[in-house]
TILUM-287967 format. One line per field, with one value per residue (C-alpha): residue number from 1; residue in one letter; z, y, x. Coordinates in nm, 2 decimals, always signed. Each point is the difference from the previous one (the first is absolute). Layout:
// TILUM-287967
resi: c(NUM / ...)
resn: c(A / ...)
pz: c(Z / ...)
py: c(Y / ...)
px: c(X / ...)
//
This chain:
// TILUM-287967
resi: c(1 / 2 / 3 / 4 / 5 / 6 / 7 / 8 / 9 / 10 / 11 / 12 / 13 / 14 / 15 / 16 / 17 / 18 / 19 / 20 / 21 / 22 / 23 / 24 / 25 / 26 / 27 / 28 / 29 / 30 / 31 / 32 / 33 / 34 / 35 / 36 / 37 / 38 / 39 / 40 / 41 / 42 / 43 / 44 / 45 / 46 / 47 / 48 / 49 / 50 / 51 / 52 / 53 / 54 / 55 / 56 / 57 / 58 / 59 / 60 / 61 / 62 / 63 / 64 / 65 / 66 / 67 / 68 / 69 / 70 / 71 / 72 / 73 / 74 / 75 / 76 / 77 / 78 / 79 / 80 / 81 / 82 / 83 / 84 / 85 / 86 / 87 / 88 / 89 / 90 / 91 / 92 / 93 / 94 / 95 / 96 / 97 / 98 / 99 / 100 / 101 / 102 / 103 / 104 / 105 / 106 / 107 / 108 / 109 / 110 / 111 / 112 / 113 / 114 / 115 / 116 / 117 / 118 / 119 / 120 / 121 / 122 / 123 / 124 / 125 / 126 / 127 / 128 / 129 / 130 / 131 / 132 / 133 / 134 / 135 / 136 / 137 / 138 / 139 / 140 / 141 / 142 / 143 / 144 / 145 / 146 / 147 / 148 / 149 / 150 / 151 / 152 / 153 / 154 / 155 / 156 / 157 / 158 / 159 / 160 / 161 / 162 / 163 / 164 / 165 / 166 / 167 / 168 / 169 / 170 / 171 / 172 / 173 / 174 / 175 / 176 / 177 / 178 / 179 / 180 / 181 / 182 / 183 / 184 / 185 / 186 / 187 / 188 / 189 / 190 / 191 / 192 / 193 / 194 / 195 / 196 / 197 / 198 / 199 / 200 / 201 / 202 / 203 / 204 / 205 / 206 / 207 / 208 / 209 / 210 / 211 / 212 / 213 / 214 / 215 / 216 / 217 / 218 / 219 / 220 / 221 / 222 / 223 / 224 / 225 / 226 / 227 / 228 / 229 / 230 / 231 / 232 / 233 / 234 / 235 / 236 / 237 / 238 / 239 / 240 / 241 / 242 / 243 / 244 / 245 / 246 / 247 / 248 / 249 / 250 / 251 / 252 / 253 / 254 / 255 / 256 / 257 / 258 / 259 / 260 / 261 / 262 / 263 / 264 / 265 / 266 / 267 / 268 / 269 / 270 / 271 / 272 / 273 / 274 / 275 / 276 / 277 / 278 / 279 / 280 / 281 / 282 / 283 / 284 / 285 / 286 / 287 / 288 / 289 / 290 / 291 / 292 / 293 / 294 / 295 / 296 / 297 / 298 / 299 / 300 / 301 / 302 / 303 / 304 / 305 / 306 / 307 / 308 / 309 / 310 / 311 / 312 / 313 / 314 / 315 / 316 / 317 / 318 / 319 / 320 / 321 / 322 / 323 / 324 / 325 / 326 / 327 / 328 / 329 / 330 / 331 / 332 / 333 / 334 / 335 / 336 / 337 / 338 / 339 / 340 / 341 / 342 / 343 / 344 / 345 / 346 / 347 / 348 / 349 / 350 / 351 / 352 / 353 / 354 / 355 / 356 / 357 / 358 / 359 / 360 / 361 / 362 / 363 / 364 / 365 / 366 / 367 / 368 / 369 / 370 / 371 / 372 / 373 / 374 / 375 / 376 / 377 / 378 / 379 / 380 / 381 / 382 / 383 / 384)
resn: c(M / A / F / T / H / F / E / R / S / A / L / Q / L / G / I / L / L / S / A / M / A / A / V / S / A / L / A / Q / S / T / V / P / A / P / K / P / A / T / P / E / A / C / V / A / L / E / S / N / A / D / R / L / A / C / Y / D / A / L / Y / K / I / P / P / E / A / K / P / S / L / V / S / E / R / L / A / A / Q / E / L / K / P / E / P / T / E / K / L / T / L / K / E / K / V / S / H / A / F / S / E / R / L / F / A / V / E / A / P / Q / L / N / P / N / L / S / M / L / D / R / R / W / E / L / S / Q / D / S / K / L / G / T / W / N / I / R / S / Y / Q / P / V / Y / L / M / P / G / Y / W / T / S / D / K / N / E / R / P / S / S / P / N / P / T / N / T / V / Q / P / D / Q / E / Q / Q / L / K / S / M / E / A / K / F / Q / L / S / L / K / T / K / A / V / E / N / L / F / G / D / N / G / D / V / W / V / G / Y / T / Q / S / S / R / W / Q / V / Y / N / E / A / E / S / R / P / F / R / E / T / N / Y / E / P / E / A / S / L / V / F / R / T / N / Y / E / L / L / G / L / N / W / R / M / L / G / L / T / L / N / H / Q / S / N / G / R / S / D / P / L / S / R / S / W / N / R / V / I / L / N / L / G / F / E / R / D / N / F / A / L / M / L / R / P / W / Y / R / I / E / E / D / S / A / D / D / N / N / P / D / I / T / D / Y / V / G / R / G / D / L / T / A / F / Y / R / W / K / E / H / D / F / S / L / M / L / R / H / S / L / K / G / G / D / D / S / H / G / A / V / Q / F / D / W / T / F / P / I / S / G / K / L / R / G / Q / V / Q / L / F / D / G / Y / G / E / S / L / I / D / Y / N / H / R / A / T / Y / V / G / V / G / V / S / L / M / N / W / F)
pz: c(-4.11 / +0.15 / +0.35 / +0.24 / +0.14 / +0.33 / -0.17 / -0.21 / +0.31 / +0.19 / -0.29 / -0.03 / +0.37 / -0.01 / -0.29 / +0.19 / +0.32 / -0.20 / -0.17 / +0.33 / +0.15 / -0.29 / +0.02 / +0.38 / -0.06 / -0.20 / +0.22 / -0.23 / -0.09 / -0.04 / +0.05 / -0.28 / +0.10 / +0.05 / -0.25 / +0.21 / -0.12 / +0.29 / +0.27 / +0.26 / -0.12 / +0.08 / +0.35 / +0.08 / -0.06 / +0.33 / -0.14 / -0.05 / -0.30 / -0.16 / +0.07 / -0.16 / -0.30 / -0.03 / +0.00 / -0.27 / -0.22 / +0.05 / -0.07 / -0.26 / +0.17 / -0.13 / +0.24 / -0.02 / +0.13 / +0.37 / +0.03 / +0.37 / +0.01 / -0.32 / +0.00 / +0.37 / -0.05 / -0.30 / +0.18 / +0.31 / -0.22 / -0.17 / +0.32 / +0.20 / +0.11 / -0.12 / +0.21 / +0.27 / -0.10 / -0.32 / +0.20 / +0.10 / +0.36 / -0.06 / -0.16 / +0.29 / +0.25 / -0.21 / -0.01 / +0.37 / +0.08 / -0.27 / -0.01 / +0.35 / +0.27 / -0.15 / -0.19 / -0.07 / +0.22 / -0.01 / -0.30 / -0.22 / +0.09 / -0.26 / +0.01 / -0.09 / +0.32 / +0.24 / +0.21 / +0.09 / -0.37 / -0.09 / +0.26 / -0.04 / -0.36 / +0.12 / -0.29 / -0.34 / -0.15 / +0.23 / -0.03 / -0.15 / -0.02 / +0.19 / +0.11 / -0.02 / +0.29 / +0.20 / +0.33 / +0.31 / +0.34 / +0.00 / -0.13 / +0.18 / +0.14 / +0.33 / +0.07 / +0.34 / +0.22 / +0.37 / +0.30 / +0.35 / +0.15 / -0.14 / +0.04 / +0.07 / +0.17 / -0.20 / +0.19 / -0.04 / +0.23 / -0.18 / +0.19 / -0.32 / -0.15 / +0.28 / -0.02 / +0.29 / +0.17 / -0.17 / -0.34 / +0.02 / -0.31 / +0.02 / -0.20 / -0.10 / +0.02 / -0.35 / -0.29 / -0.36 / -0.12 / -0.35 / -0.14 / -0.33 / -0.10 / -0.32 / -0.12 / -0.32 / -0.11 / -0.06 / -0.10 / -0.14 / +0.01 / +0.19 / +0.04 / -0.31 / -0.03 / +0.37 / +0.23 / -0.05 / +0.16 / +0.10 / +0.14 / +0.18 / +0.18 / +0.25 / +0.17 / +0.26 / +0.15 / +0.30 / -0.06 / +0.27 / -0.27 / +0.25 / +0.25 / -0.11 / +0.31 / -0.08 / -0.38 / -0.10 / +0.02 / -0.12 / +0.33 / -0.13 / -0.34 / -0.03 / -0.30 / -0.09 / -0.29 / -0.05 / -0.24 / -0.02 / -0.17 / -0.07 / -0.10 / -0.14 / +0.20 / -0.03 / +0.29 / +0.17 / +0.38 / +0.25 / -0.28 / -0.14 / -0.29 / +0.10 / -0.30 / +0.07 / +0.20 / +0.03 / +0.19 / +0.05 / +0.11 / +0.16 / +0.13 / +0.19 / +0.14 / +0.06 / -0.13 / +0.31 / +0.22 / +0.37 / +0.23 / -0.25 / -0.23 / -0.03 / -0.24 / -0.03 / -0.26 / -0.04 / -0.19 / -0.07 / -0.10 / -0.22 / -0.02 / -0.22 / +0.01 / -0.17 / -0.08 / -0.23 / +0.13 / +0.31 / +0.04 / +0.30 / +0.04 / +0.28 / +0.06 / +0.28 / +0.01 / +0.16 / +0.10 / -0.11 / +0.32 / +0.03 / +0.22 / +0.33 / +0.01 / -0.34 / +0.05 / +0.00 / +0.12 / +0.15 / +0.12 / -0.31 / -0.06 / +0.35 / -0.11 / -0.38 / +0.01 / -0.17 / -0.28 / -0.13 / -0.15 / -0.25 / -0.12 / -0.30 / -0.11 / -0.29 / +0.01 / -0.31 / -0.04 / +0.37 / +0.12 / +0.35 / +0.15 / +0.36 / +0.12 / +0.32 / +0.14 / +0.32 / +0.18 / +0.05 / +0.37 / +0.32 / +0.32 / -0.02 / -0.35 / -0.14 / -0.24 / -0.34 / -0.22 / -0.22 / -0.30 / -0.19 / -0.34 / -0.20 / -0.35 / -0.19 / -0.33 / -0.03 / -0.37 / -0.28 / +0.12 / +0.29 / +0.32 / +0.36 / +0.29 / +0.37 / +0.21 / +0.37 / +0.18 / +0.37 / +0.16 / -0.03 / -0.30 / -0.22 / -0.11 / +0.08 / +0.23 / +0.19 / +0.00 / +0.38 / +0.04 / +0.02 / -0.14 / -0.20 / -0.35 / -0.22 / -0.36 / -0.28 / -0.35 / -0.36 / -0.13 / -0.34 / +0.00 / +0.23 / +0.08 / -0.30)
py: c(-3.57 / +0.33 / +0.01 / +0.29 / +0.14 / -0.17 / -0.34 / +0.02 / +0.07 / -0.29 / -0.24 / +0.11 / -0.05 / -0.35 / -0.10 / +0.14 / -0.19 / -0.32 / +0.03 / +0.07 / -0.31 / -0.22 / +0.13 / -0.06 / -0.36 / -0.08 / -0.14 / +0.11 / +0.34 / +0.30 / +0.37 / +0.23 / +0.25 / +0.36 / +0.26 / +0.31 / +0.33 / +0.08 / -0.20 / +0.19 / -0.21 / -0.32 / +0.12 / +0.02 / -0.37 / -0.19 / -0.35 / -0.07 / -0.22 / +0.27 / +0.27 / -0.20 / -0.08 / +0.37 / +0.09 / -0.27 / +0.15 / +0.35 / -0.07 / -0.29 / -0.24 / -0.36 / -0.28 / -0.15 / +0.33 / -0.07 / +0.28 / -0.02 / +0.16 / +0.20 / +0.17 / +0.09 / +0.16 / +0.20 / +0.12 / +0.10 / +0.21 / +0.18 / +0.06 / +0.11 / +0.36 / +0.26 / -0.01 / +0.27 / +0.09 / +0.16 / +0.22 / +0.35 / +0.11 / +0.17 / -0.32 / -0.21 / +0.23 / +0.00 / -0.38 / -0.02 / +0.24 / -0.10 / -0.38 / -0.09 / +0.25 / +0.09 / -0.32 / -0.06 / -0.27 / +0.09 / +0.02 / +0.30 / +0.27 / +0.20 / +0.36 / +0.13 / -0.16 / +0.04 / +0.31 / +0.01 / -0.04 / +0.30 / +0.21 / -0.10 / -0.14 / -0.32 / -0.24 / +0.06 / +0.04 / +0.28 / +0.21 / +0.35 / +0.13 / +0.28 / +0.35 / -0.06 / +0.19 / -0.24 / +0.02 / -0.13 / +0.04 / +0.10 / +0.35 / +0.16 / +0.32 / +0.01 / +0.33 / -0.15 / -0.13 / -0.01 / -0.09 / -0.09 / +0.16 / +0.31 / +0.01 / +0.37 / -0.05 / -0.25 / -0.14 / -0.21 / -0.14 / +0.26 / +0.33 / +0.20 / -0.17 / +0.05 / +0.28 / +0.23 / +0.13 / +0.34 / -0.17 / -0.20 / -0.04 / +0.09 / -0.29 / -0.12 / -0.36 / +0.01 / +0.05 / -0.12 / -0.26 / -0.09 / -0.23 / -0.01 / -0.29 / -0.09 / -0.23 / -0.08 / -0.28 / +0.13 / -0.33 / -0.31 / -0.35 / +0.08 / -0.37 / -0.19 / +0.01 / +0.10 / +0.28 / +0.35 / +0.33 / +0.22 / +0.35 / +0.14 / +0.30 / +0.03 / +0.32 / +0.02 / +0.32 / +0.09 / +0.33 / +0.21 / +0.14 / +0.07 / +0.18 / +0.36 / +0.15 / -0.14 / +0.09 / -0.36 / -0.14 / -0.33 / -0.17 / -0.28 / -0.12 / -0.31 / -0.04 / -0.35 / -0.07 / -0.35 / -0.24 / -0.37 / -0.30 / -0.25 / -0.37 / -0.23 / -0.32 / -0.28 / -0.24 / -0.16 / +0.08 / -0.08 / +0.00 / +0.34 / +0.08 / +0.18 / +0.23 / +0.26 / +0.09 / +0.35 / +0.22 / +0.37 / +0.30 / +0.24 / +0.35 / +0.17 / +0.35 / +0.29 / +0.28 / +0.22 / +0.18 / -0.07 / -0.07 / -0.15 / -0.18 / -0.37 / -0.24 / -0.35 / -0.24 / -0.37 / -0.31 / -0.19 / -0.37 / -0.05 / -0.34 / -0.02 / -0.29 / -0.05 / -0.24 / +0.09 / +0.33 / +0.01 / +0.16 / +0.02 / +0.22 / -0.06 / +0.27 / -0.03 / +0.29 / +0.12 / +0.36 / +0.15 / +0.15 / +0.37 / +0.21 / +0.03 / +0.38 / +0.03 / -0.26 / +0.17 / -0.32 / -0.25 / -0.24 / +0.00 / -0.38 / -0.06 / +0.18 / -0.02 / -0.35 / -0.22 / -0.13 / -0.01 / -0.25 / +0.11 / -0.23 / +0.09 / -0.16 / +0.08 / -0.10 / +0.09 / +0.38 / +0.05 / +0.01 / -0.06 / +0.04 / -0.05 / +0.12 / -0.13 / +0.15 / -0.08 / +0.08 / -0.38 / +0.07 / -0.06 / +0.19 / +0.38 / -0.01 / -0.20 / +0.24 / -0.02 / +0.10 / -0.13 / +0.16 / -0.12 / +0.14 / -0.07 / +0.14 / -0.04 / +0.11 / +0.33 / +0.09 / -0.13 / +0.01 / +0.22 / -0.20 / +0.08 / -0.07 / -0.06 / -0.01 / -0.10 / +0.02 / -0.07 / +0.00 / +0.18 / +0.17 / +0.11 / +0.26 / +0.08 / +0.28 / -0.24 / -0.29 / -0.04 / +0.13 / -0.24 / +0.10 / -0.13 / +0.15 / -0.03 / +0.12 / +0.02 / +0.11 / -0.12 / -0.24 / +0.07 / -0.30 / -0.30 / -0.26 / -0.22)
px: c(-2.91 / +0.11 / +0.15 / +0.00 / +0.33 / -0.07 / -0.08 / +0.31 / +0.21 / -0.16 / +0.06 / +0.37 / +0.04 / -0.15 / +0.23 / +0.30 / -0.09 / -0.05 / +0.34 / +0.17 / -0.16 / +0.11 / +0.36 / +0.02 / -0.12 / +0.31 / +0.27 / +0.28 / -0.13 / +0.23 / -0.07 / +0.12 / +0.25 / -0.13 / +0.11 / +0.09 / +0.13 / +0.23 / +0.18 / -0.21 / -0.30 / +0.19 / +0.09 / -0.37 / -0.06 / -0.01 / +0.08 / +0.37 / -0.07 / -0.22 / +0.25 / +0.28 / -0.21 / -0.08 / +0.37 / +0.06 / -0.27 / +0.13 / +0.36 / -0.07 / +0.24 / +0.00 / -0.08 / +0.35 / +0.15 / -0.10 / -0.25 / -0.02 / +0.34 / +0.03 / -0.34 / +0.01 / +0.34 / -0.11 / -0.31 / +0.20 / +0.24 / -0.29 / -0.19 / +0.31 / -0.04 / +0.24 / +0.32 / +0.00 / +0.36 / -0.14 / -0.25 / +0.07 / -0.01 / -0.34 / -0.14 / +0.12 / -0.17 / -0.32 / +0.00 / +0.04 / -0.28 / -0.25 / +0.05 / +0.10 / -0.09 / -0.33 / -0.08 / -0.36 / -0.15 / -0.38 / -0.23 / +0.03 / -0.26 / -0.19 / +0.13 / -0.34 / -0.14 / +0.29 / -0.04 / +0.37 / +0.09 / -0.22 / +0.16 / +0.37 / +0.02 / +0.15 / -0.05 / +0.15 / -0.35 / -0.09 / +0.32 / -0.05 / +0.35 / +0.16 / -0.10 / -0.38 / -0.17 / -0.22 / -0.19 / +0.17 / -0.18 / -0.36 / -0.09 / -0.29 / -0.16 / -0.19 / -0.17 / -0.10 / +0.28 / -0.08 / +0.23 / -0.09 / +0.31 / +0.17 / +0.38 / +0.06 / +0.33 / +0.21 / +0.29 / +0.32 / +0.27 / +0.22 / -0.07 / +0.06 / -0.30 / -0.24 / -0.26 / +0.00 / -0.33 / +0.03 / +0.03 / -0.32 / -0.21 / -0.37 / -0.15 / -0.35 / -0.10 / -0.14 / +0.23 / +0.06 / +0.25 / +0.12 / +0.27 / +0.19 / +0.22 / +0.17 / +0.28 / +0.19 / +0.23 / +0.36 / +0.17 / -0.17 / +0.15 / +0.32 / +0.08 / -0.09 / -0.38 / -0.05 / +0.07 / -0.15 / +0.10 / -0.29 / +0.00 / -0.30 / -0.13 / -0.29 / -0.13 / -0.27 / -0.13 / -0.23 / -0.16 / -0.17 / -0.23 / -0.28 / +0.23 / -0.07 / +0.15 / +0.34 / -0.02 / -0.08 / +0.36 / +0.13 / +0.05 / +0.23 / +0.13 / +0.22 / +0.23 / +0.11 / +0.24 / +0.13 / +0.18 / -0.08 / +0.16 / -0.28 / +0.03 / -0.26 / -0.05 / -0.25 / -0.02 / -0.30 / +0.01 / -0.27 / -0.27 / +0.12 / +0.22 / +0.32 / +0.01 / +0.26 / +0.31 / +0.13 / +0.25 / -0.08 / +0.21 / -0.25 / +0.02 / -0.28 / -0.01 / -0.24 / +0.23 / -0.05 / +0.25 / +0.05 / -0.17 / -0.25 / +0.26 / -0.04 / +0.18 / +0.15 / +0.15 / -0.08 / +0.10 / -0.32 / -0.04 / -0.31 / -0.18 / -0.31 / -0.25 / -0.33 / -0.28 / -0.29 / -0.14 / +0.21 / +0.34 / +0.24 / +0.30 / +0.25 / +0.26 / +0.26 / +0.25 / +0.32 / +0.05 / +0.33 / +0.13 / +0.09 / +0.22 / -0.18 / +0.04 / -0.16 / -0.27 / -0.34 / -0.18 / +0.24 / -0.27 / -0.21 / +0.03 / -0.15 / -0.32 / -0.03 / +0.14 / +0.25 / -0.23 / -0.35 / -0.24 / -0.26 / -0.28 / -0.22 / -0.33 / -0.23 / -0.36 / -0.20 / +0.07 / +0.09 / +0.37 / +0.10 / +0.35 / +0.13 / +0.34 / +0.16 / +0.32 / +0.19 / +0.33 / +0.06 / +0.08 / -0.18 / -0.06 / +0.01 / +0.14 / -0.29 / -0.16 / -0.16 / -0.29 / -0.28 / -0.16 / -0.31 / -0.10 / -0.31 / -0.06 / -0.32 / -0.15 / -0.19 / -0.03 / +0.22 / +0.36 / -0.08 / +0.02 / -0.07 / +0.24 / -0.03 / +0.32 / +0.04 / +0.33 / +0.08 / +0.34 / +0.33 / +0.16 / -0.29 / +0.25 / +0.37 / -0.09 / -0.22 / +0.24 / -0.02 / -0.35 / -0.29 / -0.34 / -0.29 / -0.07 / -0.31 / +0.00 / -0.26 / +0.07 / +0.06 / +0.26 / +0.17 / +0.24 / +0.00 / +0.27 / -0.09)
//
């Protein structure tokens, strides 16, 4: 009589259960020793008796040789890690970073599904090597960019960087804005299998393209080169996966002469979290102080802030991001900004973008000028 695959499996399971019941009914029954291939397999056994029997089978130790002592000793010698005295200084540092400081505590994430993995090549499966050009911050073009309050007389506590009445700019409230941003990995796996060095460059411009009377000048362009050391982490924290830790050396300036010159340098700590289609970037920073006589914007941290928080959410083919920034001070020094971006599909890879900004520091020249900005255009590359 022929049996189906399911019937054969059920019959085999029934025979196996019957045999196990019969064996358990014998008061003097014995369990055969497992036959492992490595001592690591024995370590995984929870029962002391099973683990010792496993060692006996592995090392073929006779019963009269006191296996509880001999087999344990042999297993310990084989499992003992390589002495640190034989490791080079680089190997010791690599072990400290990869195995201790950034030890994996949370479940491994699929690099094909992890947004932060796709952006920063965190896992070994997602690494692409060095000197591959990749997108960094969003890349977009907004032909329409409107402001509620034109800053025709930029100022600063430094008198050299304050525009005088006879130097006022004649601006229009409507202009164009575009941003380019790229990065590349310069060094991969600096510490063992972790720690990548990235270099990036971002440029954003505000173009008075509709201001024919002033020959359509570029009102403000900000240049932002930077270098980052990025580590892979994997910890569960408040329901999110803490996926990355980075340290960035950042320079930002507008490349103009006085009184319109603006610039600053920062050291930025990058903390990246994610869960499913949600990502969160926390970036506190420290401004590198400059000589007071040469400082174009000595109070910039009281307006642009001392850190920002950017949340990203993807719903179907729509991407939403929200940036919050604050000076982390109260009273008259309590300043900040909020920016909301929405990108949506138009046709194929072409996407539309809407941007809303309110607060201080939309650009360096406006670091201490508050206004609301509304932009509409197309997005070429988003955060993720």
